[in-house]
C-alpha positions in Angstrom: 1.4 27.9 -7.3 -1.0 25.9 -5.0 -3.0 23.2 -6.7 -6.4 24.5 -5.5 -6.1 27.7 -7.5 -4.8 26.2 -10.7 -8.1 26.6 -12.6 -9.2 30.0 -11.1 -9.4 33.0 -13.4 -6.5 35.5 -13.2 -8.5 38.0 -11.1 -9.8 35.4 -8.7 -6.3 33.8 -8.6 -4.8 37.1 -7.4 -7.4 37.4 -4.6 -7.0 33.8 -3.5 -3.2 34.1 -3.5 -3.4 37.2 -1.3 -5.4 35.3 1.3 -3.2 32.2 1.0 -0.1 34.2 1.7 -1.5 35.7 4.8 0.4 34.8 8.0 -2.1 32.3 9.5 -2.4 30.3 6.3 1.4 30.1 5.8 1.7 28.9 9.4 -1.0 26.3 8.8 0.6 25.0 5.7 4.0 24.8 7.4 2.4 22.8 10.2 0.8 20.1 8.1 4.1 19.5 6.3 6.2 18.9 9.5 6.9 15.3 10.4 6.4 16.1 14.1 2.8 17.0 13.5 2.0 13.4 12.5 2.9 12.1 16.0 0.3 11.0 18.6 0.5 9.1 21.9 -1.0 5.7 21.7 -1.5 3.5 24.9 0.2 0.1 24.4 -3.0 -1.8 25.1 -4.7 -0.3 22.0 -2.1 -2.0 19.7 -4.1 -5.1 18.7 -2.2 -8.3 19.3 -4.9 -10.6 18.1 -7.5 -10.3 15.3 -11.2 -10.1 16.1 -13.0 -13.3 15.2 -14.6 -13.2 12.7 -12.7 -10.4 11.2 -15.8 -8.5 10.0 -16.8 -7.9 13.6 -14.0 -5.3 13.9 -15.3 -1.8 14.7 -15.9 0.6 11.9 -16.1 4.4 12.0 -17.9 6.0 9.1 -16.8 9.6 8.4 -18.3 12.2 6.1 -15.5 13.3 3.7 -16.9 16.9 3.4 -17.2 17.7 7.0 -14.9 15.3 8.8 -17.8 14.4 11.1 -18.4 10.8 12.2 -21.8 9.7 10.9 -21.9 6.2 12.3 -20.0 3.8 14.6 -20.7 0.2 13.7 -18.8 -2.9 12.5 -17.4 -3.9 9.2 -20.2 -6.5 8.9 -22.6 -3.5 8.3 -20.4 -1.6 5.8 -22.8 -2.7 3.0 -25.4 -0.4 4.5 -23.1 2.5 3.7 -22.1 1.3 0.3 -25.0 2.2 -1.9 -25.5 1.0 -5.5 -23.6 4.1 -6.7 -20.4 2.6 -5.4 -17.7 0.3 -6.9 -15.2 -1.2 -4.5 -11.6 -1.9 -5.4 -9.4 -4.4 -3.5 -5.7 -5.3 -3.5 -5.4 -9.1 -4.1 -1.7 -9.4 -3.4 -0.8 -12.4 -1.3 1.7 -12.3 1.6 4.6 -14.6 1.0 6.3 -16.7 3.7 9.1 -14.2 3.4 11.1 -14.9 6.5 13.4 -17.9 6.2 15.1 -18.6 9.5 18.5 -20.4 9.4 19.9 -22.6 12.1 22.6 -25.2 11.7 22.8 -24.3 8.0 26.0 -25.1 6.0 27.7 -22.7 3.7 30.4 -23.1 1.0 32.5 -20.1 0.2 33.9 -19.1 -3.2 37.3 -20.6 -2.3 35.8 -23.9 -1.3 36.0 -23.5 2.4 32.9 -24.3 4.5 31.2 -22.8 7.5 27.9 -22.9 9.4 25.1 -20.4 10.2 23.8 -21.1 13.7 21.4 -18.1 14.0 20.6 -16.3 10.7 17.8 -15.2 8.4 16.9 -14.5 4.8 14.1 -12.0 4.4 12.6 -11.7 0.9 12.3 -8.2 -0.4 11.3 -8.6 -4.1 11.5 -10.9 -7.1 14.0 -10.0 -9.8 13.3 -13.0 -12.1 12.0 -16.5 -11.8 14.9 -17.8 -9.7 16.4 -14.6 -8.3 15.4 -12.4 -5.4 16.7 -9.4 -3.5 16.7 -10.1 0.3 17.9 -8.9 3.6 20.2 -11.3 5.3 21.7 -12.0 8.7 24.5 -12.2 9.6 25.9 -10.2 6.7 29.5 -11.6 6.9 28.2 -15.1 6.1 26.6 -13.9 2.8 29.6 -12.9 0.8 29.5 -13.0 -3.0 29.5 -16.5 -4.6 28.8 -18.2 -1.2 26.4 -21.1 -1.4 23.9 -21.7 1.5 22.4 -25.1 1.8 18.8 -24.7 3.0 17.2 -28.2 3.3 17.5 -29.7 -0.2 17.9 -26.3 -1.9 21.0 -24.4 -2.6 20.9 -20.6 -2.5 23.8 -18.7 -4.1 24.8 -15.1 -3.3 25.1 -13.4 -6.7 25.7 -9.9 -5.6 25.1 -7.1 -3.1 22.8 -4.1 -3.1 22.4 -1.0 -0.9 20.0 -2.9 1.2 20.8 -6.6 1.0 21.9 -9.4 -1.3 20.9 -10.8 -4.7 20.2 -14.5 -4.1 19.7 -17.2 -6.8 17.6 -20.2 -6.0 19.4 -23.1 -7.8 17.8 -26.0 -9.5 14.1 -26.4 -10.5 12.7 -25.0 -7.2 10.9 -21.7 -7.8 11.2 -18.7 -5.5 7.7 -19.2 -4.3 8.1 -22.9 -3.7 11.3 -22.2 -1.7 9.6 -19.6 0.5 6.5 -21.7 1.0 8.6 -24.7 2.1 11.1 -23.0 4.3 9.6 -19.6 5.2 7.2 -18.2 7.7 4.7 -15.3 7.4 6.4 -12.0 8.4 4.0 -10.5 11.0 4.6 -6.8 11.8 7.2 -6.2 14.5 4.5 -5.0 17.0 2.7 -8.4 16.8 4.3 -11.4 18.6 4.6 -14.2 16.1 2.7 -17.4 16.3 1.6 -19.9 13.7 -2.0 -19.4 14.7 -1.8 -15.7 13.8 -0.6 -16.5 10.2 -4.0 -17.4 8.9 -5.4 -14.0 10.2 -2.8 -12.1 8.2 -4.0 -13.2 4.7 -7.0 -11.7 2.9 -9.8 -14.0 1.9 -9.2 -13.2 -1.8 -5.4 -13.1 -1.9 -4.2 -14.6 -5.2 -1.1 -12.8 -6.5 2.2 -13.7 -4.7 4.5 -10.9 -3.9 3.9 -9.0 -0.6 5.9 -9.0 2.6 2.9 -7.4 4.5 -0.8 -7.7 4.1 -3.1 -5.0 2.7 -4.6 -4.9 6.2 -7.7 -2.9 5.5 -8.8 -5.8 3.3 -8.5 -8.3 6.2 -11.9 -7.3 7.5 -13.6 -8.5 4.3 -14.3 -12.1 5.0 -15.8 -14.5 2.5 -19.1 -14.1 4.2 -18.9 -10.3 4.0 -17.8 -10.4 0.3 -20.8 -12.5 -0.5 -23.0 -10.0 1.3 -21.7 -7.0 -0.8 -24.0 -6.5 -3.7 -22.0 -3.7 -5.5 -19.4 -4.4 -8.2 -16.1 -5.6 -6.8 -12.8 -5.0 -8.7 -9.3 -6.3 -8.1 -5.9 -4.9 -8.7 -2.4 -5.8 -7.3 0.1 -3.8 -5.4 2.8 -5.8 -3.7 3.5 -4.4 -0.3 7.3 -4.3 0.2 9.3 -3.6 3.3 9.4 0.2 2.8 5.8 0.3 4.0 7.1 -0.1 7.5 9.6 2.8 7.2 9.0 5.9 9.2 9.3 9.3 7.7 13.0 10.4 8.0 12.8 14.0 7.0 11.6 16.9 9.0 9.7 18.3 6.0 7.5 15.4 4.9 7.6 16.6 1.3 11.3 15.7 1.1 10.8 12.1 2.1 11.9 9.5 -0.5 9.1 7.0 -0.5 9.5 3.3 -1.3 8.8 1.8 -4.7 6.4 -1.0 -5.1 5.3 -3.3 -7.9 1.8 -3.2 -9.2 -0.3 -5.0 -11.8 -3.6 -3.9 -13.3 -5.8 -5.5 -16.0 -5.9 -3.6 -19.2 -9.7 -3.3 -18.8 -9.3 -1.1 -15.8 -9.0 2.0 -17.9 -12.2 1.2 -19.7 -14.1 0.2 -16.6 -13.2 3.2 -14.5 -14.2 5.5 -17.4 -17.5 3.7 -17.7 -18.1 3.9 -13.9 -17.3 7.6 -13.8 -19.6 8.2 -16.7 -22.4 6.5 -14.7 -21.5 8.8 -11.8 -20.4 5.9 -9.6 -18.0 6.5 -6.7 -14.7 4.6 -6.6 -14.0 3.1 -3.2 -10.4 2.1 -2.4 -10.0 -0.5 0.3 -6.7 0.4 1.9 -3.8 2.7 1.1 -2.3 0.2 -1.3 -5.4 0.2 -3.5 -5.5 4.0 -3.2 -1.9 4.4 -4.3 -2.5 2.1 -7.3 -5.7 3.8 -8.4 -4.1 7.3 -8.1 -1.1 6.0 -10.1 -3.3 5.3 -13.1 -3.3 8.8 -14.7 0.5 8.8 -14.6 0.7 5.2 -15.8 -1.6 6.1 -18.8 0.7 8.9 -19.8 3.7 6.5 -20.2 1.9 3.6 -21.9 3.1 2.7 -25.4 1.1 4.6 -28.1 -0.2 1.3 -29.5 -1.6 0.4 -26.1 -3.4 3.7 -25.8 -4.8 3.5 -29.3 -6.3 0.2 -28.6 -9.0 1.9 -26.5 -12.0 3.8 -27.8 -11.7 7.5 -28.4 -13.8 8.5 -25.4 -11.6 6.4 -23.1 -8.5 7.9 -24.5 -9.8 11.4 -24.0 -10.9 10.7 -20.4 -7.4 9.5 -19.4 -5.6 12.1 -21.5 -7.5 14.7 -19.5 -6.6 13.1 -16.1 -3.0 12.8 -17.1 -2.8 16.5 -18.0 -4.4 17.4 -14.6 -1.9 15.2 -12.7 1.0 17.1 -14.3 3.6 15.1 -12.3 4.2 11.6 -13.9 7.7 11.0 -12.6 6.8 8.2 -10.2 6.1 5.4 -12.7 8.8 2.9 -13.6 9.4 -0.3 -15.6 6.1 -0.4 -17.5 5.4 -3.7 -19.3 2.3 -4.6 -21.2 2.0 -8.4 -21.5 -1.3 -9.8 -22.9 -4.1 -8.5 -20.8 -2.0 -7.2 -17.9 0.0 -4.1 -17.3 3.0 -4.4 -14.9 4.7 -1.4 -13.4 6.3 0.0 -10.3 5.1 3.1 -8.6 6.7 5.7 -6.2 3.5 7.8 -5.9 3.7 9.8 -2.7 0.4 11.3 -1.5 0.7 14.3 0.8 -1.6 17.1 1.6 -2.3 19.1 -1.5 -2.6 15.9 -3.7 -5.4 16.1 -6.2 -7.3 12.9 -6.0 -8.4 12.1 -9.6 -9.6 8.5 -9.5 -10.5 7.5 -5.9 -13.6 8.9 -4.2 -13.9 7.0 -0.9 -11.3 5.3 1.3 -11.5 2.3 3.7 -8.5 2.2 6.0 -7.1 1.3 9.4 -5.5 3.5 12.0 -1.8 3.8 11.1 1.5 4.4 12.9 2.5 8.0 13.7 5.1 9.6 11.4 4.3 7.2 8.6 3.5 7.8 4.9 0.2 6.0 5.4 -1.0 8.5 8.0 0.1 11.3 5.7 -1.9 9.8 2.9 -5.1 9.7 5.0 -4.5 13.3 6.0 -4.2 14.2 2.4 -7.6 12.7 1.7 -9.6 13.7 4.8 -7.7 16.8 5.8 -4.9 17.2 8.4 -6.9 18.6 11.3 -9.9 16.3 10.6 -7.6 13.2 10.6 -5.8 14.1 13.9 -9.2 14.8 15.5 -10.5 11.4 14.4 -7.4 9.7 15.8 -7.8 11.5 19.2 -11.4 10.4 19.3 -10.5 6.8 18.3 -8.0 6.7 21.2 -10.5 8.1 23.6 -13.1 5.5 22.5 -10.6 2.6 22.7 -10.5 1.6 19.0 -7.9 -1.0 18.2 -4.9 0.3 16.1 -2.6 -1.0 13.4 -2.9 -4.4 11.6 -5.2 -6.4 13.9 -7.3 -3.5 14.1 -10.4 -1.5 13.8 -10.9 0.9 10.9 -12.8 3.7 9.2 -14.7 4.4 6.0 -14.3 7.9 4.7 -17.0 8.6 2.2 -18.6 11.3 0.1 -22.3 11.7 0.7 
């Protein structure tokens, strides 16, 4: 049954189903679930190689969520004029790690005691497993066999095992993972941006504080310290670490069959009480970026799998609010590895937002212009509407907006 008719009366439901199964509607639904329909032609010169300075001078398109009509074309510096006092804005405060460690003239010691050298290689951080252990992509793979030790500067890195995607690496001694990456690594700019040290400072948000990402939550890059000070509305922070799967293209013809990447998230326990209070006050929740969107929309499912003692620590009205949202969500299978430690809740999410998704937490979305055939473009289409999104992209290309990470953007808002 289609989600939009779930609450209709039986009689009304039969009438709606009759219309929805007519030929034109079936064709439309089939169209918006095809990977090929999320393709567009982008001139190379619209892929931004350098960030606008200051970042808040990037162009901003304001779009009415109800109609898909552009109501304003301005810059991010003026976004506050569209964020009334009935809004609360949520940011992802994840910090991009210096995740790419290049290896040249590096000595290795194999399990049998023999030695070798890596003349041109790389360790690319994927995720943290514990305080001294990471999963990483490596190059060349034949140099990273189990129990091989790689001498990187003064630090030894041991290969502890293999995964489907890379290697399990242990940083030996007292050096932490983040210290190792900070000392020997470089920021992993997207593949469509030519690397330079000068560009690194442009690829970190002004409020980044939680180490763990391999890519920036790029919609947040527009929000400079000056713009943050200018915003008078409440600002909230959550964490979703952007892992390499964000760059993966859809690899199934039917987008609903795509196996989306898993990413680690952290929210403060107070977020459930705060959102309940904001909604009670009829405030709109604004997600800055698809990562903040995915985290917020994961909350009803996260609530449903929290330990009972954690749920019962909230007031009755808060419990009832989130119990209701959890029942409306129905699918809670995308939450993993939940841990409640002190005032923080840690979890991993595989939430996949496609057309037909029922947005239960987020009201407005600030986002960039994304790559074709990506889960990010699908997410925006789920929120704004497929036809409306593709029309906006065609208009953005015609008007020479800058695409991808260094970038112009849009604010999709309810009136």
